[in-house]
C-alpha positions as CSV (number, residue, x, y, z in Angstrom):
1,M,-0.1,0.0,0.4
2,K,1.7,3.6,-1.0
3,V,0.8,5.8,1.4
4,L,1.7,9.7,1.6
5,W,2.1,11.3,5.3
6,L,1.9,15.3,5.3
7,S,3.1,16.2,8.7
8,N,4.4,19.4,10.6
9,V,7.8,18.0,11.7
10,I,10.2,15.5,9.8
11,L,10.2,12.5,11.0
12,P,13.6,11.1,12.1
13,D,14.6,9.5,9.2
14,V,14.0,12.3,6.8
15,A,16.3,14.9,9.4
16,E,18.9,11.9,9.3
17,N,19.5,11.7,5.5
18,E,19.3,15.2,5.4
19,G,21.8,15.8,8.7
20,L,19.5,18.0,10.8
21,P,18.6,17.2,14.6
22,V,15.6,15.2,15.3
23,N,12.3,17.3,16.4
24,I,11.6,16.7,19.7
25,Y,8.3,17.2,19.1
26,G,5.8,15.1,17.0
27,G,6.5,11.9,18.6
28,W,3.1,10.0,18.1
29,V,3.9,10.4,14.2
30,T,7.5,8.5,14.3
31,G,5.8,6.2,16.8
32,L,3.1,4.9,14.6
33,F,5.8,4.5,11.4
34,N,7.9,2.4,13.7
35,E,4.8,0.3,14.1
36,L,3.6,0.5,10.3
37,R,6.9,0.0,9.3
38,L,7.5,-3.4,10.8
39,M,4.4,-4.8,8.9
40,N,6.3,-4.4,5.7
41,K,3.2,-3.7,3.5
42,F,3.7,0.4,3.1
43,N,5.5,2.1,0.9
44,F,5.4,5.5,2.6
45,C,6.5,9.0,1.1
46,F,6.7,11.9,3.7
47,V,5.6,15.3,2.7
48,A,7.2,17.8,5.5
49,P,7.6,22.0,5.6
50,F,11.4,23.4,6.1
51,K,13.1,26.5,5.7
52,K,13.7,25.3,1.7
53,K,12.7,22.8,-0.9
54,R,14.2,19.6,-0.7
55,H,13.6,16.2,-1.7
56,G,15.2,12.4,-1.2
57,I,14.9,8.9,-0.2
58,T,15.4,7.3,3.0
59,K,17.7,4.8,4.3
60,H,14.7,2.5,4.4
61,M,14.0,3.8,0.8
62,H,10.9,5.7,1.3
63,Q,10.6,8.9,-1.1
64,Y,10.3,12.2,0.9
65,Y,9.8,16.0,-0.3
66,L,10.2,19.0,2.0
67,F,8.5,22.6,0.9
68,K,9.4,25.7,2.2
69,T,7.2,27.4,4.3
70,R,6.7,31.0,5.9
71,E,4.5,31.9,8.7
72,A,2.4,29.3,10.0
73,H,-0.8,31.4,9.6
74,K,-0.2,32.1,6.5
75,Y,-1.6,30.1,3.6
76,I,1.1,29.8,0.8
77,Y,-0.2,30.4,-2.9
78,G,1.6,28.0,-5.5
79,L,2.5,25.6,-3.0
80,Q,-0.9,23.5,-4.1
81,R,0.8,23.0,-7.5
82,Y,4.0,21.5,-6.1
83,F,1.5,19.1,-4.4
84,V,-0.2,18.3,-7.1
85,K,2.9,17.5,-9.0
86,I,3.9,15.1,-5.9
87,L,0.9,13.7,-5.7
88,K,0.8,12.9,-9.6
89,K,4.5,11.6,-9.2
90,E,3.4,9.2,-6.6
91,N,-0.3,8.5,-6.5
92,P,-0.6,7.5,-3.3
93,D,-3.9,5.0,-1.8
94,I,-3.8,6.9,1.3
95,I,-3.0,10.6,1.9
96,H,-2.4,10.7,5.6
97,I,-2.8,14.7,6.9
98,F,-1.3,14.7,10.5
99,G,-3.0,17.8,12.0
100,S,-5.4,20.4,10.6
101,E,-4.1,23.3,12.3
102,F,-1.8,24.9,9.4
103,P,-3.0,26.6,6.2
104,H,-0.6,23.5,4.1
105,A,-3.4,20.7,5.3
106,L,-6.0,22.7,3.4
107,I,-4.0,23.0,0.2
108,M,-2.9,19.0,0.3
109,A,-6.9,18.8,0.6
110,E,-7.4,21.6,-2.4
111,A,-4.8,19.6,-4.0
112,A,-6.0,15.6,-3.9
113,K,-8.9,17.0,-5.1
114,K,-7.2,18.3,-8.1
115,V,-5.7,14.6,-9.1
116,G,-9.1,12.9,-7.9
117,L,-7.8,11.8,-4.8
118,A,-10.2,13.8,-2.5
119,D,-12.1,10.4,-1.5
120,R,-8.6,9.1,-0.2
121,V,-7.7,11.6,2.4
122,L,-7.6,10.8,6.1
123,L,-6.9,13.8,8.3
124,N,-5.7,13.0,11.7
125,L,-7.4,15.7,14.5
126,Q,-4.1,16.8,17.0
127,G,-5.9,19.5,18.3
128,I,-8.3,21.9,16.4
129,I,-6.9,25.8,16.4
130,G,-9.9,27.1,15.7
131,L,-11.7,26.2,18.8
132,Y,-8.5,26.9,20.6
133,A,-8.3,30.6,19.7
134,L,-11.2,30.8,21.6
135,S,-9.7,30.3,24.9
136,F,-6.9,32.1,24.3
137,F,-7.3,34.9,26.5
138,D,-8.4,32.8,29.7
139,G,-7.1,34.1,32.8
140,L,-5.2,37.3,31.9
141,P,-6.3,40.6,32.8
142,K,-7.6,42.6,30.3
143,N,-4.9,45.4,30.2
144,I,-2.3,43.1,28.9
145,I,-3.7,41.7,26.3
146,N,-2.6,44.7,23.5
147,K,0.3,45.0,25.3
148,Y,3.6,44.5,23.8
149,T,7.5,44.3,23.8
150,L,9.7,45.4,20.6
151,R,9.5,41.6,20.0
152,D,5.9,41.8,19.5
153,L,6.0,45.0,17.6
154,I,8.7,43.9,14.9
155,K,6.9,40.4,14.7
156,N,3.2,41.7,15.3
157,D,2.7,38.9,17.8
158,N,1.8,40.1,20.9
159,I,-0.7,38.3,23.0
160,Y,-3.9,39.8,20.9
161,Q,-2.3,39.3,17.4
162,Q,-1.3,35.5,18.2
163,K,-5.1,34.9,18.6
164,M,-6.0,36.5,15.7
165,K,-3.3,34.1,14.2
166,Y,-4.9,31.1,15.6
167,L,-8.3,32.4,14.6
168,R,-7.1,32.7,10.8
169,R,-5.3,29.5,10.7
170,G,-8.5,28.5,12.1
171,M,-10.5,29.5,8.9
172,Y,-8.2,27.3,6.7
173,E,-8.6,24.4,8.9
174,F,-12.3,24.6,9.0
175,K,-12.4,24.6,5.1
176,A,-9.9,21.6,5.4
177,L,-12.1,19.7,7.3
178,R,-15.4,20.9,5.1
179,A,-13.2,19.6,2.1
180,I,-12.4,15.9,3.0
181,S,-14.6,13.0,3.8
182,H,-12.3,11.6,6.5
183,V,-10.9,12.2,9.8
184,S,-9.3,10.0,12.6
185,G,-9.5,11.2,16.3
186,R,-9.4,10.1,20.1
187,T,-11.6,11.8,22.0
188,G,-15.1,12.3,22.1
189,W,-14.7,16.1,22.0
190,D,-12.6,16.1,19.1
191,R,-15.2,13.9,17.3
192,A,-18.0,16.4,18.4
193,A,-16.0,19.1,16.9
194,A,-15.3,17.6,13.6
195,S,-19.2,16.7,13.3
196,A,-20.1,20.1,14.3
197,I,-18.0,21.4,11.2
198,N,-18.6,18.6,8.8
199,P,-21.7,16.7,9.4
200,N,-20.8,14.5,6.8
201,I,-17.6,13.5,8.2
202,E,-16.4,10.0,8.8
203,Y,-15.3,9.5,12.1
204,H,-12.2,6.7,12.5
205,F,-11.1,6.4,16.3
206,A,-7.8,5.8,16.8
207,N,-5.5,6.7,20.0
208,E,-1.7,7.5,19.5
209,I,1.4,6.0,19.8
210,L,3.9,7.1,22.3
211,R,8.0,7.7,21.9
212,D,8.9,4.2,22.7
213,N,11.1,5.1,25.7
214,F,8.1,6.0,27.9
215,Y,7.0,2.2,27.5
216,S,10.0,1.3,29.1
217,S,9.4,-1.0,32.4
218,K,11.1,1.9,34.5
219,K,8.1,3.4,36.4
220,W,7.2,6.2,38.6
221,S,8.0,5.5,42.3
222,Y,6.4,7.0,45.5
223,E,9.9,6.3,47.7
224,E,12.3,7.3,44.6
225,C,10.6,10.7,43.4
226,Q,11.4,14.4,44.5
227,K,8.3,15.3,47.1
228,Y,6.4,18.0,46.5
229,T,8.1,18.7,43.0
230,I,5.2,19.6,40.4
231,F,6.3,18.8,36.2
232,M,4.2,20.7,33.3
233,S,5.5,20.0,30.1
234,Q,5.1,23.5,28.4
235,S,4.2,26.6,29.0
236,A,5.3,29.2,25.8
237,H,1.7,30.5,24.9
238,P,-1.2,31.6,27.0
239,I,-3.2,28.3,26.5
240,K,-0.9,26.1,28.1
241,G,-2.0,28.0,31.5
242,L,1.4,28.9,33.3
243,H,-0.2,31.9,35.1
244,F,-2.9,29.6,36.6
245,A,0.1,27.1,37.8
246,L,1.5,30.1,39.4
247,E,-1.8,31.1,41.2
248,A,-1.8,27.4,42.5
249,L,1.8,27.6,43.3
250,N,1.7,30.6,45.2
251,I,-0.9,28.9,47.7
252,L,0.9,25.9,47.6
253,K,4.2,27.3,49.1
254,N,2.8,28.1,52.5
255,D,2.1,24.4,53.2
256,F,5.7,23.0,51.4
257,D,8.8,23.5,49.9
258,V,7.3,23.1,46.9
259,H,8.7,23.5,43.3
260,L,7.5,24.2,40.3
261,R,10.1,22.6,37.1
262,V,9.0,23.4,33.8
263,A,9.6,22.1,29.9
264,G,10.0,23.3,27.1
265,T,10.9,27.0,25.6
266,P,11.7,28.9,28.8
267,L,9.5,32.1,28.9
268,I,11.7,33.6,31.4
269,N,15.9,33.9,30.2
270,N,18.8,36.1,30.1
271,K,17.2,38.1,27.2
272,S,16.5,41.5,27.8
273,A,12.9,42.5,28.2
274,H,12.1,43.9,24.9
275,R,13.5,40.8,23.4
276,Q,10.3,38.4,25.1
277,T,7.1,38.3,24.5
278,Y,4.5,40.3,26.6
279,Y,3.1,37.3,27.9
280,A,6.8,36.3,29.3
281,I,6.9,39.5,30.9
282,Y,3.5,39.3,32.7
283,I,4.7,35.6,33.9
284,K,7.7,37.4,35.2
285,E,5.6,40.3,37.0
286,L,3.6,37.1,38.9
287,I,6.4,35.4,39.7
288,D,7.9,38.8,41.0
289,E,4.8,39.4,42.8
290,Y,4.4,36.2,44.7
291,N,7.9,36.0,45.4
292,L,8.0,32.6,43.6
293,S,11.4,32.7,42.0
294,K,13.1,30.3,44.1
295,Y,10.0,27.9,43.8
296,I,10.3,27.8,40.1
297,T,13.3,26.3,37.0
298,F,12.6,26.4,34.0
299,T,14.4,23.6,32.2
300,G,14.3,24.6,28.8
301,E,13.7,22.2,25.5
302,L,13.9,18.3,26.7
303,N,14.2,15.2,24.7
304,A,12.5,11.7,25.3
305,N,15.1,10.9,27.7
306,E,15.0,13.9,29.3
307,M,11.4,14.3,29.6
308,H,11.1,10.9,31.0
309,D,13.7,11.1,33.9
310,E,11.5,14.7,34.7
311,Y,8.0,12.9,35.0
312,L,9.8,9.9,37.5
313,K,11.5,13.1,39.1
314,A,8.4,14.6,40.3
315,H,5.7,14.1,42.5
316,V,2.6,15.0,40.7
317,A,2.5,16.3,36.8
318,I,0.0,19.4,35.8
319,C,-2.1,20.3,32.8
320,P,-3.3,23.7,33.4
321,S,-4.4,24.5,30.0
322,S,-7.3,26.7,29.0
323,I,-7.8,24.0,26.4
324,E,-6.7,20.9,24.9
325,N,-7.7,18.0,22.5
326,S,-6.0,14.9,24.5
327,P,-2.3,16.2,25.9
328,N,0.1,13.6,25.3
329,S,2.2,15.1,28.2
330,M,-0.6,13.6,30.2
331,Q,-0.4,10.2,28.3
332,E,3.4,10.4,29.2
333,A,3.1,10.5,32.5
334,G,0.1,8.4,33.3
335,L,1.9,5.3,31.0
336,L,4.9,6.2,33.5
337,G,1.9,6.2,36.8
338,V,3.1,9.6,37.9
339,P,-0.2,11.3,39.8
340,R,-1.9,13.6,37.2
341,V,-3.9,16.7,38.0
342,A,-5.3,18.1,34.5
343,A,-8.1,20.7,33.7
344,E,-11.0,19.2,32.6
345,V,-11.2,21.1,29.3
346,G,-11.7,19.7,25.7
347,G,-10.9,15.9,26.1
348,T,-8.8,15.3,28.6
349,S,-11.8,13.4,30.3
350,S,-11.0,10.8,27.9
351,I,-8.0,10.1,28.8
352,I,-8.6,10.8,32.5
353,V,-10.8,9.1,35.0
354,H,-11.5,11.9,37.7
355,N,-10.5,10.4,41.5
356,Q,-9.3,7.3,39.7
357,T,-6.5,7.7,37.0
358,G,-5.8,11.3,37.9
359,F,-7.9,14.6,39.3
360,L,-9.9,16.6,36.5
361,Y,-10.6,20.1,37.6
362,I,-12.3,23.4,36.1
363,H,-9.6,25.1,34.2
364,D,-10.4,28.4,35.3
365,E,-9.7,27.7,39.6
366,P,-6.6,27.9,40.3
367,D,-7.6,26.7,43.9
368,M,-9.1,23.9,43.0
369,L,-5.9,23.0,41.1
370,A,-3.6,23.8,44.2
371,D,-6.2,21.8,46.4
372,Y,-5.8,18.5,44.6
373,I,-2.0,18.7,44.3
374,K,-2.2,19.3,47.8
375,D,-4.4,15.8,48.2
376,I,-1.3,14.0,46.3
377,F,1.3,15.7,48.6
378,T,-0.2,14.4,51.7
379,N,-1.8,10.9,51.1
380,E,1.0,8.7,50.2
381,E,-1.4,5.8,49.8
382,L,-3.7,8.0,47.2
383,A,-0.8,8.8,45.3
384,K,0.4,5.1,44.5
385,K,-2.9,3.6,44.2
386,M,-3.3,6.5,41.3
387,S,-0.3,5.6,40.3
388,I,-1.0,1.7,39.6
389,E,-4.6,2.7,38.1
390,S,-3.0,5.5,35.5
391,I,-0.5,2.4,34.4
392,K,-3.0,0.3,33.7
393,D,-5.6,2.6,31.9
394,T,-3.2,4.3,29.7
395,S,-1.5,1.4,28.9
396,K,-4.6,0.4,27.1
397,L,-4.9,3.7,25.8
398,T,-1.8,3.8,24.4
399,D,-1.4,0.3,23.1
400,K,1.1,0.1,19.9
401,K,-0.6,-2.9,18.1
402,A,-4.2,-1.7,18.9
403,N,-3.4,1.9,17.8
404,S,-1.5,1.4,14.9
405,M,-3.9,-1.5,13.6
406,A,-6.8,1.0,14.1
407,I,-4.9,3.5,11.3
408,V,-4.5,0.2,9.2
409,S,-8.6,-0.7,9.6
410,A,-8.9,3.1,8.6
411,Y,-6.4,3.2,5.3
412,E,-8.8,-0.7,4.6
413,K,-12.1,1.1,4.8
414,I,-10.8,4.7,2.9
415,I,-9.8,2.7,0.1
416,N,-12.6,0.0,-0.2
417,M,-15.2,2.8,0.0
418,S,-13.2,4.9,-2.4
419,G,-13.9,1.5,-4.6
420,K,-9.9,1.8,-5.7
421,I,-8.3,-1.9,-6.2
C-alpha cells in the first residue's frame, strides 16, 4: 500500500538523511511509523515543511519532499501546484494529513481534489486550532492583552495578535475539514467538533502511540520521586496555563517546600525584556509579585529521555491548559504512573478518569488545582493507588498494536469506500 504522509514535523529518518537534528516534537507520528514499518506492507512518502525545498530517499527507501514554508498562519499560494506534482508522481492509495492546524493541510486537501484523490484523504485531528483560539485569553487580565514588547511589535505577535493568527489558521482548518470525507481522532471532544464543522465527515477512532522510551519498564516510584516537585511539560503560549499554575504555586508554597519545573522553550531567560514576548513579561511580573523565583525552574527544551527522567522525579504532573484535545504529556505521565492533575477541558476526560487515574478540575479555578495537588502531596496511599490505576488505563489507551491496527483499518476502509483496488 502506497501511503503519503503530510506532517508538521520532519520524521527522524528524513532528518538523518538531511543531516538535521531530530525534532523533539511529533513523537506520535514517529511512533506510528515505527509500528507500520514493521508490517512490511507499506511504501511511505513523507511531506513536511522546512526552510527550503528538498527531496530524497531515506535509508528505508521511502521518498520524501520538504517544502519551503513561511509564517504558520499564512496560506502559501503556489504550494498547491507542488503538492499536485507530488501526488501525480507518487499516486498514493492513502493521503494521511497529521494535524489540521496549519494552512498546508487545506492546500493538500485541495491538491488531492485536483488529481481525483479527495476521497482517499484521512486527516488526523491533533488539536482544533480554531476552537483553541476561543480560549486564548482565559485567565489573563484585559489590560495586558494589547500590550507588546519590541519583539512583539517587530513580529506583529503580541497576545492579541497571536489569537488573531490562531483564528486565521482556524479559518483554513475549517475549510480543510469541510473539503475531506475522513478524519481520525481519539476523544469525544474532537469527534463532536469535527461533526459540527462537517456533518458528513466519517470519523475513525484511533488512539496515539507515544515515544518508545515511555513504554520502558521503569515506572514512577513514590519512594524515589522528589517530594513536592511539580512537573509541567510546556508553557510558551497562554493557553498552556502557566499563569494559572503560578496562582496554585503561590497557595502551595505556604504549606510545602514545593517546586515547579517547567519544560519547553523557557519564558524567563537572560534576554532583555524587549526581546521577550509580553506574556513572558506578565509571567515574570507574577513570579515577582508572589515571590516565586526560588520555587520555579525553567528546564528548557528536553528530548524524550530527559522528559522521561523529569516525570519520574516529579511528585505530580500537571496540565493547567485552558484548552486541549488529549495532551500527550498527560498520557506520558500516566504510562509511567506519575500522579496527574489536569484541567477538565476539551478531551482530557477521555484520558483521565477523575478521582481514579488522576484529578480533573475547572480550568480557571487555580485554588482547585492547588487543592488536588495538596491531596497527592499529603496522601501516600492515594498517590500510589492513582499511579497503579494510571498505568493500567494508559497502557490500554496507548497500546502500540491496537492503535496501529486502528489506523490500518481506517486505511483499508477508505480504500474500499473509494473503489480503488
